[in-house]
N, C-alpha and C positions, 0 to 999 in steps of 0.2 A: 223767225225771231220775234221775240216779244218786244213790244214797244214799251218804252218807258213812259210812265205817266208822271207828269210833274207833281211835286209835293205841294199840297194846298198850303195856304198861308197859316201860320200858327202851329204847324206841325214840323217835326223833324224826322229823320229816318232812324232814330234810336228806338229800342224795344224795351217795354216795361210791363210787368204783370198787374199793375195797378198802383195804388198809392202805397208808399212804404208804411209798415206798421209802426205803431208807437211802442217802444220797449219800456217796460217798467224798470226802474232802477232799484236794485236790492239795497236794503239798508246796510251800512258798513258794520262789520263785526266789531264788538267793543274790544278795545285793547286792554291787556292787563295793566294795572296801574303801577305795580312794583317792577323792579328790575327783572328782566327775563334772563334765566340761566342759559348759558350756552348749551345747545343741544348735545354737544359732544362731551361736556364736563361730567355728567352723571351724578351731580350733587344731589338731586332729588331722589334718584334711585338709591343712593347710599343711605339717605335718611330713612326711606321706607324699609330697606333691608335691616337696618339697625333696630328700628321699632319692631319689626316682625321677629327678629332674634330675641329681643327682650320679652316679648309676649310668649314665645315658645319656651324660653327658660322658666318663666313664671308658671306656665302650665305644667312643665315637667316637675318642678319643685313641689307644686301643689299635689300632683298625682303621687309622687314618691312619699310625701308626708301622709297622705291618705292610706297608701299601701302599708307604710310602716305601722301606723296606728292599728290598722286591721290585723296585721300580722301579730302585733303584741297582744291584741285581744284574743286571737285564736290560741296563741301560746299559753296565755293565762288560763283560758278555758281548759286546755289540754292538761295543764299541771293540776288543775282542780279535779278533773276527771280521774287522773292517775292517782291522786291522793285518796280519792273516794274508793277506787278499786283496791288500792293497797289496804285501806281500812277494812274493806269487806273481806279481804284475804286474811287479815289479822283476826277478825272476828271468827272466821272459820276455824283457825288454829286454836283460838281460845275456847271455842265451844267443844272441840274434840278433847281438849285437856280437861274441861269441866266434866265431860262424860267419863273420862278415865279416873277422875277423883272418886267417883262412886264405886268403880270397880276396886280401887285400892282400899278404900275405907271398908268395903264389905269383906274383902280378903283379910284385912287386919282384924275385923270383928270376929271372923270365923276362926282365925289361927291365934289371936291374942298377941301377935308380934309382927314386926315388919320383915323379919328374916324370911318368912315364907312368901313374900311378895316378890316374885321373880318374873322374868320374861315369859317362861313357860306357863306359870300360874295365870298371868294376865291373859295370855293367848287362849287358854282354856276357859277362863271366866268371861272375857269380852272379846270374841273372835272378829268383831267388826273392824278392828284396827290391827296394824302390824306393830310389833314391839321389838326393840333391839337393845342390846347392851352397848352398841356403838352410837355414833351420832345420828340424829334424826335427819332424814333427807327430804322430807316433805310433810304436809299436814296430816297425812294418814299413817305416818311412821312416828311412833312415840318412843323416844329414848328413855330407858329406865335405869336408875341408879338407886340401890337400896342400902340402908345402913340400919343399925339397931334403933336409931332415934327417928327414922322416917324414910320416906321414899321421894326421890327426885324424878320429876317427869319433864322432858323437854320436847317441844314440837317446833319444827321449822315452818314458818308461814311462807306462802308463795311470794310474799313481798320481800322476803329475805330476813325478817326479824325472827329471832328464836325466843320463844316464850317458855318461862320456867314455872314450875310448881314444886314446892317443898311441902309434902304432906306429913305432918307429925300427928301424934296421938290426939292433941287438943287444938291444933290450928292448921291452917293452910296459908302458906306464904307464896308471894308472887314475885316475878322478876323477868328481866330480859337479859340477853347476853350474846356474845359472839360465838362462844363454844357451845354447840347444841347437843350436849350429852346429859344423861340423867345425873351423873356425878356432879357436873357443873350446876345443875338445877338445885342441888342440895344447899347451895349458897343463897337462894332466894330469900329475901327478908321483908319485902314490902307487904302491906295489907291488901293491895290490889295491883293490877297491872298498870304500868304507866300509860297515860293517855297521850 
């Protein structure tokens, strides 16, 4: 057995690893000055959601306004292009009729009257185009109507406009109309095609 040694004076039988350390005290976190909302009420979350909703609505409205303006500009440009294409188609029909004027006037000069200006005579004289006693169905089909006082020519443009020419001995009259026949073209009375 081990003998017990008496504890010297100033000592006790407690155990310690040394001097206790000094702890630094952390500064206290500042407290909000205003009243604190109850964590369960969600009042702060509602305010954030409403603000976010307003921002989203404003962005959507701004985007839709931009898209509308862009769409209107595109539609305007397309209308402009379509009108330019229609104008080009009208010029094609008018050019064909101008060429047919020469054929009619030369036939009139050869025969001395408009009675001999027929579909068959025009086909023989100017074979580049098709001639018909019926309605014109396109720019390469010229409707012919003859009378003793002149010849009426009608050509249907691809734009849907029918152009008239009334060729008389001393003048050429112009017009447009819905009925695209040579007989209807005899009613043309303007000094130029309407623009």
